[in-house]
N, C-alpha and C positions, 0 to 999 in steps of 0.2 A: 350712669352708663352700665349696662350689663353686657357681657360679652355674648354674641349670638351670631346667627348668619342669615343675611338676606341681602337685597340689592344695596349697594353702597350709595349713600345719599350725598357724600362730599365731605369737605373739611371746614365746617364753620368754627368760629371761636366758641369757647365755653359760654361766654355771656350771650351769644346768639341763641345757643341751645336753651339756656335758662330764661331768657326773655320771651322766647317764642316756643315753648315745648310742645304744643300741639302740632307744629310743622315737623318736628323730629321724632316724636313718640312712635315706637315700633318700626323705626328705620335705623339702619346701621350708618353710623358716622365715624369719623376719625378725628381725633383731637391730639395735639402735641403740647406737652408742657413738663413741669417739674413736679416730682412727687413731694408733697408737704408732710404727709403722715402716712403710716402704713401699719396694719394690724391684722391678726388672724385669731381665730378662736381654736384651741387645741380640739382635735378630733373632728372638726367641722371642715368640710372640703373647700370652703370659700375663703377667699382672702379679700380684704378691703383696703383701699388707700385713696387719698385725695390727690387730685392733680390740678395745678394752677397753670394757666398760660399768660398770666399777667392781666387778663380781662376779669376773670372770675375763677372760682374753684368748683370742681365736681367730684362726686363720690364715684368711685369705680368698684364694682363687685366682680370678682374674678374667680373662675374655677380652675385656674392654672396652679400647678404645684409651687412655682417660683413666684415670689413677690418682690417687686422692686424696693430698694431701699430709699429712705429719706434723701432727697437732693438728687436723685437720679432723673435723668432727662428720658421721658418715655413718649411713645406714640401708641395711643390706645384706639383700637377699632373695636366698636361694639354696638349693640342695640340700645337705644334709648328708652328707658322706662321711668315713669314717674312713681313716687312713693312719699308717703308722709312719716314724720317721726313725731310721735305724740309724748308730751311730758317734759 
């Protein structure tokens, strides 16, 4: 999920988003869960954290100044984007 603005698509589970990404890509969804890890890179305006809802885990890329701490319960609203990690 990356934060963005467009019409809200609903509140699917994280596993629903991951198992059917074509349905959610470029749409805004809201997921609720617990932060499992959080990190940022100095001088880079983006923060990253992983959220689990008990069904799966998703990476959140945020341009907000504040980053939730590990164990925090969060509701994330953002635009779903696909990307690949190589290596």
